[in-house]
C-alpha positions as CSV (number, residue, x, y, z in Angstrom):
1,M,17.2,-13.7,-19.2
2,M,15.5,-16.8,-17.9
3,D,13.6,-19.1,-20.4
4,G,10.0,-20.1,-19.6
5,H,11.2,-23.8,-18.8
6,R,13.6,-23.0,-16.2
7,A,11.0,-20.2,-14.7
8,R,8.5,-22.9,-14.2
9,H,10.9,-24.9,-12.2
10,L,12.0,-22.5,-9.6
11,S,11.5,-23.3,-6.0
12,T,9.4,-20.8,-3.9
13,E,12.6,-19.4,-2.3
14,D,14.3,-18.8,-5.6
15,F,11.1,-17.2,-6.9
16,A,11.0,-14.9,-4.0
17,H,14.7,-13.7,-4.6
18,L,14.1,-12.8,-8.2
19,G,14.8,-9.2,-8.6
20,A,15.4,-8.7,-4.8
21,G,18.8,-7.3,-5.6
22,N,17.1,-4.5,-7.3
23,L,14.1,-3.5,-5.0
24,A,13.9,-1.6,-1.9
25,Y,11.4,0.2,0.3
26,I,11.6,3.3,2.8
27,K,10.3,3.1,6.2
28,T,10.1,5.6,9.1
29,A,12.0,5.0,12.4
30,E,12.1,7.2,15.6
31,I,15.3,7.4,17.0
32,Q,16.0,9.4,20.1
33,N,12.6,11.2,19.6
34,K,13.5,12.2,15.9
35,R,12.0,10.8,12.8
36,F,14.2,9.1,10.3
37,Y,13.8,7.3,7.0
38,V,15.4,4.0,6.6
39,L,16.1,2.6,3.1
40,V,15.6,-1.3,3.4
41,S,16.5,-3.8,0.7
42,A,13.7,-6.1,-0.3
43,L,15.4,-8.9,1.7
44,G,15.0,-7.0,4.9
45,Q,18.5,-5.4,5.3
46,E,18.6,-1.9,6.2
47,L,21.0,0.1,3.8
48,V,20.8,3.7,4.9
49,V,19.3,5.8,7.7
50,A,18.5,9.4,6.5
51,P,17.2,12.5,7.9
52,S,14.5,12.8,5.1
53,Y,12.3,10.8,2.7
54,E,14.3,12.7,-0.2
55,A,17.5,11.7,1.1
56,A,16.7,8.2,1.3
57,L,15.2,8.1,-2.0
58,A,18.4,9.6,-3.4
59,A,20.3,6.8,-1.7
60,A,18.1,4.4,-3.4
61,Y,19.0,5.9,-6.7
62,E,22.5,6.1,-6.3
63,R,22.5,2.3,-5.6
64,D,20.3,1.8,-8.7
65,L,17.5,0.4,-6.7
66,V,13.8,0.5,-7.5
67,V,11.8,1.8,-4.6
68,A,8.5,0.0,-4.2
69,S,5.5,1.8,-2.4
70,L,3.9,-0.1,0.4
71,N,0.4,0.8,1.6
């Protein structure tokens, strides 16, 4: 746990990475005219390409990731 004094002195880059190891989102991708669902880390790394949203969500849970909803 980070104390308040230390938190106030984080750089913008350090602040952006807080919690990044636990967050992900799912996006769609078309590969060879088929729709797939890609699990992407908060830092932009593609982790899994899945055939369904449910499979991508399961992959996130297996990795202890929280999936953020992007609208």
